[in-house]
Legacy VTK file of the C-alpha trace (Angstrom):
# vtk DataFile Version 3.0
C-alpha trace
ASCII
DATASET POLYDATA
POINTS 403 float
-2.277 3.762 9.046
-3.364 4.345 5.444
-1.416 5.122 2.298
-1.822 8.892 2.841
-0.240 8.625 6.284
2.683 6.726 4.737
3.191 9.487 2.176
3.150 12.144 4.903
5.627 10.187 7.012
8.035 9.749 4.113
7.687 13.429 3.199
8.601 14.450 6.748
11.668 12.184 6.676
12.809 13.651 3.359
12.299 17.232 4.554
14.236 16.565 7.770
17.112 15.000 5.838
17.222 17.842 3.326
17.162 20.413 6.124
19.956 18.547 7.881
22.028 18.565 4.707
21.583 22.331 4.214
22.652 23.048 7.799
25.686 20.799 7.496
26.832 22.301 4.224
26.680 25.777 5.776
28.568 24.648 8.861
31.239 22.871 6.826
32.289 26.219 5.357
33.608 27.066 8.818
34.666 23.641 10.141
35.303 21.185 7.353
37.428 18.929 9.515
35.028 18.491 12.443
34.332 14.797 12.985
30.757 15.358 14.081
29.830 17.069 10.828
31.671 14.414 8.860
29.748 11.704 10.672
26.464 13.420 9.888
27.311 13.772 6.220
28.384 10.146 5.975
25.197 9.050 7.730
23.096 11.170 5.409
24.764 9.647 2.374
24.230 6.112 3.630
20.615 6.793 4.625
19.870 8.240 1.209
21.419 5.318 -0.668
20.624 2.317 1.514
17.022 2.976 2.559
15.472 2.273 -0.855
16.653 -1.314 -0.466
14.834 -1.730 2.836
11.644 -0.155 1.449
10.851 -3.687 0.315
11.392 -5.147 3.808
14.442 -6.747 5.405
15.274 -9.851 3.383
18.574 -11.586 2.540
18.518 -9.833 -0.851
17.851 -6.300 0.420
20.186 -6.813 3.383
23.038 -7.904 1.099
22.702 -4.760 -1.022
22.538 -2.466 2.025
25.508 -4.152 3.704
27.669 -3.894 0.589
26.901 -0.185 0.292
27.849 0.451 3.926
31.013 -1.621 3.623
32.152 0.083 0.401
31.566 3.553 1.833
32.854 3.230 5.414
35.512 0.567 4.759
35.364 -1.108 8.176
36.678 -4.623 8.702
33.210 -6.126 8.266
29.516 -5.237 8.185
26.554 -7.484 8.966
22.772 -7.292 9.147
20.950 -9.694 11.425
17.219 -10.350 11.300
15.288 -12.349 13.903
18.530 -13.901 15.158
19.763 -15.030 11.739
22.617 -13.499 9.752
20.996 -12.078 6.629
24.101 -10.547 5.077
27.808 -10.329 5.963
30.665 -8.659 4.098
34.317 -8.527 5.138
36.767 -10.407 7.350
35.284 -13.330 9.239
32.895 -14.288 6.448
34.233 -17.863 6.598
32.288 -18.480 9.820
29.855 -15.534 10.020
27.850 -16.910 7.129
24.444 -15.629 5.906
21.671 -18.069 6.672
23.219 -19.216 9.964
22.295 -18.201 13.486
23.997 -15.128 14.906
25.755 -16.610 17.924
28.004 -13.813 19.173
27.204 -12.741 22.715
26.966 -9.068 21.827
24.347 -9.786 19.145
22.238 -11.840 21.522
22.391 -9.088 24.114
21.305 -6.388 21.649
18.424 -8.543 20.400
17.378 -9.169 24.001
17.717 -5.629 25.342
16.923 -3.561 22.250
19.781 -1.193 23.113
22.937 -0.414 21.099
26.184 -1.834 22.439
29.819 -0.988 21.757
32.095 -4.013 22.144
35.626 -2.546 22.552
37.545 -5.843 22.455
37.281 -9.399 21.174
36.015 -10.836 24.451
33.120 -8.377 24.476
32.073 -9.553 21.022
31.916 -13.128 22.235
32.613 -14.955 18.979
33.166 -18.683 19.545
35.766 -18.924 16.747
39.241 -18.752 18.366
40.967 -17.123 15.400
38.191 -14.675 14.474
39.847 -11.479 13.183
37.109 -9.208 14.528
38.393 -7.287 17.531
35.696 -4.674 18.205
32.150 -3.958 17.133
29.288 -1.478 17.163
25.947 -3.267 17.293
22.780 -1.177 16.899
19.237 -2.618 17.102
16.646 -2.511 14.336
13.242 -1.921 15.908
9.792 -2.025 14.335
6.779 -0.986 16.409
8.684 -1.327 19.659
10.002 -4.810 18.861
13.643 -5.590 18.121
13.675 -7.456 14.804
17.394 -7.423 14.062
20.579 -5.399 14.299
23.259 -3.652 12.293
26.855 -4.641 13.120
29.998 -2.750 12.131
33.261 -4.549 12.988
36.922 -3.554 13.249
40.047 -5.709 13.396
41.889 -3.504 15.864
43.763 -1.437 13.274
41.332 1.450 13.819
39.723 2.778 16.948
35.978 2.955 17.439
35.621 6.693 17.122
32.583 8.581 18.426
31.819 9.552 14.820
31.685 5.897 13.732
29.439 5.041 16.685
27.068 7.901 15.798
26.934 6.737 12.182
26.017 3.178 13.151
23.345 4.252 15.626
21.784 6.855 13.320
21.822 4.500 10.376
20.114 1.750 12.389
17.404 4.184 13.505
16.774 5.291 9.926
16.666 1.668 8.773
14.151 0.894 11.504
11.905 3.717 10.316
12.079 2.515 6.734
11.336 -1.073 7.738
8.320 0.131 9.700
7.074 1.986 6.636
7.570 -1.167 4.567
5.516 -3.136 7.074
2.743 -0.542 6.953
2.841 -0.721 3.157
2.331 -4.475 3.298
-0.500 -4.125 5.793
-2.209 -1.535 3.599
-1.833 -3.792 0.564
-3.196 -6.798 2.466
-6.153 -4.721 3.667
-6.912 -3.499 0.152
-6.729 -7.053 -1.197
-9.008 -8.337 1.550
-11.514 -5.541 0.934
-11.475 -6.239 -2.795
-11.990 -9.965 -2.248
-14.871 -9.230 0.118
-16.406 -6.887 -2.412
-16.107 -9.457 -5.189
-17.910 -12.024 -3.048
-20.450 -9.505 -1.810
-21.806 -8.292 -5.139
-22.621 -11.733 -6.481
-25.539 -13.489 -4.673
-28.395 -11.013 -5.170
-27.466 -10.154 -8.739
-26.837 -13.759 -9.787
-30.205 -14.887 -8.390
-32.141 -12.165 -10.230
-30.206 -12.599 -13.468
-30.784 -16.344 -13.615
-34.511 -15.775 -13.078
-34.521 -13.247 -15.927
-32.725 -15.640 -18.275
-35.132 -18.425 -17.310
-38.075 -16.186 -18.219
-36.561 -15.363 -21.628
-36.052 -19.065 -22.366
-39.833 -19.428 -22.681
-40.539 -16.164 -24.544
-37.353 -15.441 -26.526
-34.802 -18.304 -26.572
-32.340 -16.399 -28.761
-32.323 -13.462 -26.363
-31.891 -15.885 -23.460
-28.824 -17.353 -25.155
-27.299 -13.879 -25.666
-27.929 -12.957 -22.047
-26.417 -16.204 -20.824
-23.227 -15.558 -22.799
-23.089 -11.969 -21.491
-23.720 -13.144 -17.953
-20.957 -15.765 -18.150
-18.471 -13.167 -19.433
-19.525 -10.666 -16.761
-19.024 -13.122 -13.893
-15.697 -14.258 -15.349
-14.449 -10.692 -15.328
-15.834 -10.042 -11.862
-13.938 -12.848 -10.194
-10.790 -12.876 -12.294
-7.604 -12.106 -10.363
-6.593 -8.597 -11.370
-4.265 -5.897 -10.211
-5.701 -3.277 -7.880
-6.085 -0.631 -10.602
-7.497 -0.376 -14.098
-8.130 2.401 -16.624
-11.439 4.159 -16.064
-12.399 3.061 -19.580
-12.196 -0.603 -18.486
-14.338 0.015 -15.401
-16.937 1.805 -17.533
-16.977 -1.103 -19.967
-17.532 -3.492 -17.071
-20.380 -1.319 -15.723
-21.920 -1.098 -19.185
-21.927 -4.899 -19.360
-23.594 -5.069 -15.953
-26.229 -2.519 -16.990
-26.952 -4.411 -20.209
-27.929 -7.387 -18.055
-29.984 -5.251 -15.689
-31.839 -3.585 -18.570
-32.889 -7.034 -19.720
-34.633 -7.406 -16.363
-36.107 -3.918 -16.029
-36.820 -3.210 -19.678
-38.222 0.279 -20.320
-38.225 1.017 -16.600
-34.477 1.626 -16.659
-32.776 4.431 -18.574
-28.992 4.837 -18.417
-27.117 8.020 -19.353
-23.312 8.337 -19.667
-21.618 11.731 -19.461
-17.902 11.032 -19.755
-15.129 13.497 -20.579
-12.974 11.556 -23.089
-9.687 12.815 -21.609
-10.297 10.978 -18.314
-10.744 7.516 -19.840
-7.049 6.490 -19.412
-6.920 7.560 -15.732
-6.191 4.699 -13.333
-8.914 3.942 -10.782
-9.332 1.114 -8.252
-10.957 -1.946 -9.811
-14.601 -2.652 -8.946
-15.055 0.913 -7.758
-18.011 1.836 -9.994
-20.167 -1.276 -10.191
-21.237 -1.312 -6.512
-22.393 2.307 -6.826
-24.425 1.525 -9.935
-25.907 -1.564 -8.299
-26.859 0.546 -5.278
-28.619 3.019 -7.592
-30.690 0.242 -9.157
-31.314 -1.986 -6.165
-32.081 0.699 -3.583
-33.186 3.464 -5.918
-34.866 2.420 -9.159
-36.316 -0.895 -7.926
-38.186 0.925 -5.146
-39.501 3.659 -7.411
-42.909 3.578 -9.055
-42.551 4.041 -12.802
-39.434 4.482 -14.948
-36.107 5.472 -13.465
-32.834 6.935 -14.652
-29.212 6.275 -13.708
-26.629 8.857 -14.767
-22.900 8.052 -14.731
-20.637 11.089 -14.969
-16.847 11.375 -15.117
-15.566 14.941 -15.235
-12.091 16.321 -15.824
-11.273 18.574 -12.856
-7.675 19.532 -13.579
-5.450 17.258 -11.484
-8.306 14.929 -10.546
-11.382 13.181 -11.896
-14.823 13.586 -10.326
-17.003 10.504 -10.774
-20.706 10.618 -9.928
-23.396 7.937 -10.024
-26.842 9.459 -9.566
-30.406 8.182 -9.801
-33.912 9.537 -9.466
-35.042 6.609 -7.362
-36.466 6.207 -3.887
-33.631 8.029 -2.116
-32.403 7.625 1.448
-32.824 9.398 4.733
-29.834 10.962 6.471
-29.817 8.007 8.868
-29.693 5.544 5.969
-26.867 7.516 4.372
-24.925 7.325 7.625
-25.578 3.590 7.834
-24.446 3.118 4.236
-21.101 4.758 5.031
-20.702 2.473 7.998
-20.718 -1.250 7.358
-24.418 -2.032 7.134
-24.610 -5.718 6.184
-28.336 -5.715 5.491
-27.781 -3.245 2.660
-25.501 -5.866 1.160
-23.542 -3.643 -1.236
-20.524 -2.587 0.767
-20.597 1.165 0.092
-18.563 1.493 3.273
-16.104 -0.987 1.766
-15.729 1.156 -1.355
-15.346 4.317 0.715
-12.672 2.772 2.930
-10.757 1.510 -0.110
-10.672 5.029 -1.508
-9.505 6.457 1.821
-6.764 3.863 2.254
-5.455 4.534 -1.248
-5.795 8.307 -1.541
-6.273 9.750 1.931
-9.045 10.277 4.497
-10.724 13.061 2.538
-11.226 10.883 -0.564
-14.064 8.662 0.636
-17.519 8.497 -0.913
-19.748 11.565 -0.746
-23.474 10.761 -0.675
-26.320 13.193 -1.209
-29.823 11.783 -0.962
-33.384 12.615 -0.006
-36.443 10.345 0.190
-38.441 10.481 -3.042
-35.802 12.563 -4.854
-32.975 10.117 -5.539
-29.333 9.703 -4.633
-25.990 10.996 -5.916
-22.758 9.233 -4.902
-19.456 10.908 -5.765
-15.783 10.247 -5.405
-12.618 11.946 -6.607
-9.396 10.299 -7.729
-6.108 11.994 -8.678
-5.022 11.629 -12.280
-1.541 10.631 -11.116
-0.745 8.835 -7.889
2.574 7.427 -6.619
2.764 3.648 -6.654
-0.191 3.148 -9.000
0.569 0.816 -11.866
-2.077 -0.664 -14.126
-1.616 -4.262 -15.197
-4.152 -5.172 -17.815
-5.216 -8.758 -18.079
LINES 1 404
403 0 1 2 3 4 5 6 7 8 9 10 11 12 13 14 15 16 17 18 19 20 21 22 23 24 25 26 27 28 29 30 31 32 33 34 35 36 37 38 39 40 41 42 43 44 45 46 47 48 49 50 51 52 53 54 55 56 57 58 59 60 61 62 63 64 65 66 67 68 69 70 71 72 73 74 75 76 77 78 79 80 81 82 83 84 85 86 87 88 89 90 91 92 93 94 95 96 97 98 99 100 101 102 103 104 105 106 107 108 109 110 111 112 113 114 115 116 117 118 119 120 121 122 123 124 125 126 127 128 129 130 131 132 133 134 135 136 137 138 139 140 141 142 143 144 145 146 147 148 149 150 151 152 153 154 155 156 157 158 159 160 161 162 163 164 165 166 167 168 169 170 171 172 173 174 175 176 177 178 179 180 181 182 183 184 185 186 187 188 189 190 191 192 193 194 195 196 197 198 199 200 201 202 203 204 205 206 207 208 209 210 211 212 213 214 215 216 217 218 219 220 221 222 223 224 225 226 227 228 229 230 231 232 233 234 235 236 237 238 239 240 241 242 243 244 245 246 247 248 249 250 251 252 253 254 255 256 257 258 259 260 261 262 263 264 265 266 267 268 269 270 271 272 273 274 275 276 277 278 279 280 281 282 283 284 285 286 287 288 289 290 291 292 293 294 295 296 297 298 299 300 301 302 303 304 305 306 307 308 309 310 311 312 313 314 315 316 317 318 319 320 321 322 323 324 325 326 327 328 329 330 331 332 333 334 335 336 337 338 339 340 341 342 343 344 345 346 347 348 349 350 351 352 353 354 355 356 357 358 359 360 361 362 363 364 365 366 367 368 369 370 371 372 373 374 375 376 377 378 379 380 381 382 383 384 385 386 387 388 389 390 391 392 393 394 395 396 397 398 399 400 401 402
């Protein structure tokens, strides 16, 4: 599931919760004291305030913050969150032996983790705590499930001074379900991030061999004919490769990516000489827009390697970045050899023999911005190729870290 799917899922959750709140507020005009409505409102409040903590996964830190919120709002005897059989957070009576970082040994917890079903323990024996003087007399234990697997549970305890009302049971169960959904979204976020990092690492490794081989041959040729030029190219080449393989964040200003491409093209022009003409058509207002790193260079390399290098006579590469309201349209075009429709289709699949990972770039764009944001390729044999992509000017979760 990509980033766009995550956004849609979260939007649906928010809309459902807002709709629920509107319905409840209307109903409360007629039945303010009804326990079911009160339970729904309390659940909605807790969902709204506790879920942001779990957006960063279930850890001792996030669990402690969520548990404290639930405890302060509901005021039960105790609240606990268990993850993978270990107590992550515990607040309230019994904290002297139900300690975070220790195994959750109560029988009711083990049963919920095993069965994946919520359990109401109405008395101390049903809880199954091994501590003889444990003050906890009843409990509601609801499972936390991610992708069909029980990964923990939410536990709300009472000391016997209050009864386990149906409203309190509904709150615990609904809250656990909402937590499970948020944890699943957090897991999908991490998977998306890992995929993007893996694709970026693959792209960094993929662009190097062919270009490095040709560039070193070019520098070697200049050593004999123009040593000073060879020295300049060697310095430029060293800086280019340093930037290519430096650990960076996933996004950079478009201006930085254009600077990187310009450096790459300076090296390529040393090899092609008058055969290569480069034209930039950039709307100045789009220069600060954040784009994925290493998103332009593979497209430019494709234009030279599979377009200009196979063309008889001089060739031209045009790089365009246009302001299109809420988005930026970036195009890399050439008047080179062009591709057939079959070759275009292969380029948008993973075609290793092409060696440039256009499919990699396209999939990165889709995973970040949605399935409709992949590369668009127009090409015809003998006429050249145009590769386009669109990025939004503003996108949730995008932060540029320059370095």
